[in-house]
Every structure is written in C-alpha cells, then in structure tokens.
C-alpha positions in Angstrom: -12.1 -1.6 44.1 -12.8 -5.2 43.2 -10.1 -7.7 43.8 -9.5 -10.1 41.0 -8.7 -13.7 41.9 -5.2 -14.8 41.0 -4.9 -16.8 37.8 -2.8 -19.9 37.8 0.1 -19.8 35.4 -1.3 -22.8 33.5 -4.6 -21.0 32.6 -5.1 -19.6 29.1 -5.8 -15.9 28.9 -6.4 -14.1 25.7 -6.3 -10.3 26.0 -9.5 -8.5 25.0 -7.7 -6.3 22.5 -6.5 -9.5 20.6 -10.1 -10.9 20.6 -11.5 -7.7 19.3 -8.8 -7.3 16.7 -9.3 -10.9 15.5 -13.1 -10.4 15.3 -12.6 -7.2 13.4 -10.2 -8.9 11.0 -12.6 -11.7 10.3 -15.6 -9.3 10.0 -13.5 -7.3 7.4 -12.7 -10.5 5.4 -16.4 -11.5 5.4 -17.5 -8.0 4.4 -15.1 -8.0 1.5 -16.4 -11.4 0.4 -20.0 -10.3 0.7 -19.5 -7.0 -1.2 -16.8 -7.7 -3.7 -17.0 -11.4 -4.5 -20.7 -12.5 -4.1 -22.2 -12.8 -7.5 -19.5 -11.0 -9.3 -17.4 -12.2 -12.3 -13.8 -11.8 -11.2 -12.8 -10.7 -14.7 -14.9 -7.5 -14.4 -13.8 -4.4 -12.4 -15.7 -3.7 -9.2 -18.8 -1.5 -9.7 -18.6 1.7 -7.7 -21.7 0.8 -5.7 -20.0 -2.3 -4.3 -17.0 -0.3 -3.2 -19.2 2.3 -1.5 -21.2 -0.4 0.1 -18.0 -2.0 1.4 -16.7 1.3 2.8 -20.0 2.0 4.5 -20.3 -1.5 6.0 -16.7 -1.3 7.3 -17.6 2.1 8.8 -20.6 0.5 10.6 -18.2 -2.1 12.0 -15.2 0.0 12.8 -16.7 3.3 14.1 -18.7 1.7 16.9 -15.7 -0.2 18.0 -13.6 3.0 18.0 -16.3 4.7 20.0 -16.1 2.0 22.6 -12.3 2.6 22.8 -11.1 -0.2 20.6 -9.6 2.1 18.0 -6.2 0.3 18.2 -7.8 -3.0 17.4 -9.6 -1.5 14.4 -6.3 0.1 13.1 -4.4 -3.1 13.5 -7.1 -5.4 12.0 -9.0 -3.7 9.2 -6.2 -2.5 6.8 -4.4 -5.9 6.8 -7.6 -7.8 6.3 -8.5 -5.6 3.3 -5.0 -6.1 1.9 -5.3 -9.9 2.3 -8.7 -9.9 0.6 -7.4 -7.8 -2.3 -4.3 -10.0 -2.6 -6.5 -13.2 -2.7 -8.8 -11.7 -5.4 -6.2 -10.0 -7.6 -3.4 -12.5 -7.6 -5.3 -15.0 -9.7 -6.1 -12.4 -12.4 -2.6 -10.8 -12.9 0.4 -12.6 -14.4 2.6 -9.5 -14.4 2.7 -9.1 -10.6 1.5 -5.5 -10.7 -1.4 -6.5 -8.5 1.0 -6.1 -5.6 1.1 -2.4 -6.2 -2.7 -2.3 -5.9 -2.6 -4.3 -2.7 0.0 -2.0 -1.2 -2.2 1.0 -2.2 -5.2 -0.6 -0.5 -3.1 -1.3 2.6 -1.6 2.2 2.8 -4.9 4.0 1.9 -7.0 2.1 4.4 -4.4 2.4 7.1 -4.2 6.1 6.6 -8.0 6.6 6.7 -8.4 4.3 9.6 -5.6 5.8 11.6 -6.9 9.3 10.9 -10.5 8.8 11.8 -10.7 6.2 14.6 -8.7 8.2 17.2 -11.1 11.1 16.9 -14.1 8.8 17.3 -12.5 7.1 20.3 -11.8 10.5 21.9 -15.4 11.6 21.3 -16.6 8.3 22.8 -14.4 8.8 25.9 -15.7 12.4 26.3 -19.3 11.2 26.0 -18.8 8.6 28.7 -17.4 11.1 31.2 
C-alpha cells in the first residue's frame, strides 16, 4: 500500500469523476456542433448521414471511457449535453414551443441507450483487466 500525504483543508481537490464527466460533456457539445451545425442551414432538417456520424463519434468517445470504468461519468454527461445542444439549436426555429418535446425525447432516448450499453462495456473492461 502506498500512503497518501494528507491534504490541507484549504487545498482544492476536484474528483476525477467530475473531471471526466465535464470533459465528456464538453466533448459531446463540440461533437454536436461539428456534426449538426457546421455548414448546415438551420432551416433544413438534419441529413441522416450527420446523425449517424454524430452517433458513431459519440460512441468513439463514450465507449472507451466506459471500458476504462468511467461509465457513470458518461451516463451523467452525454445525455444532458445532447439535450442542451438540441435545445440551443431548436428553440430559435420553433415559436410553438413543441421543440421541448423533441429535446425531452433526445434526453430520454440518449439516456436509455447510454444507461443500457455503458454498464456492459464497463463490466467487459473490468473482466479484461483481471
């Protein structure tokens, strides 16, 4: 066992989970911006290729983090970041307020998929490291 030196009460300490969750949140926002906003007229629906590209890129970000046992950070960060991105994009285009339904569907759907897949990936990663 390695003894850790005592931290003074005045020192700042940010838990690693929070750092990973924040980095995953920012990476998700940037991925949405790159795939869904870059060079696209906001009055046009998203092409299917861009949605698939977004999903694959998010998988390339989230699955390795889950493999390294950061599944909780991925679950906490990615779905809200997608919802924030969708809200930002869609609220300017919709006067009726129905965009909120779409944002909720993005949040619920991405949360369901992320919460379903990442624990299995994390378990496989732990099993591989044994």
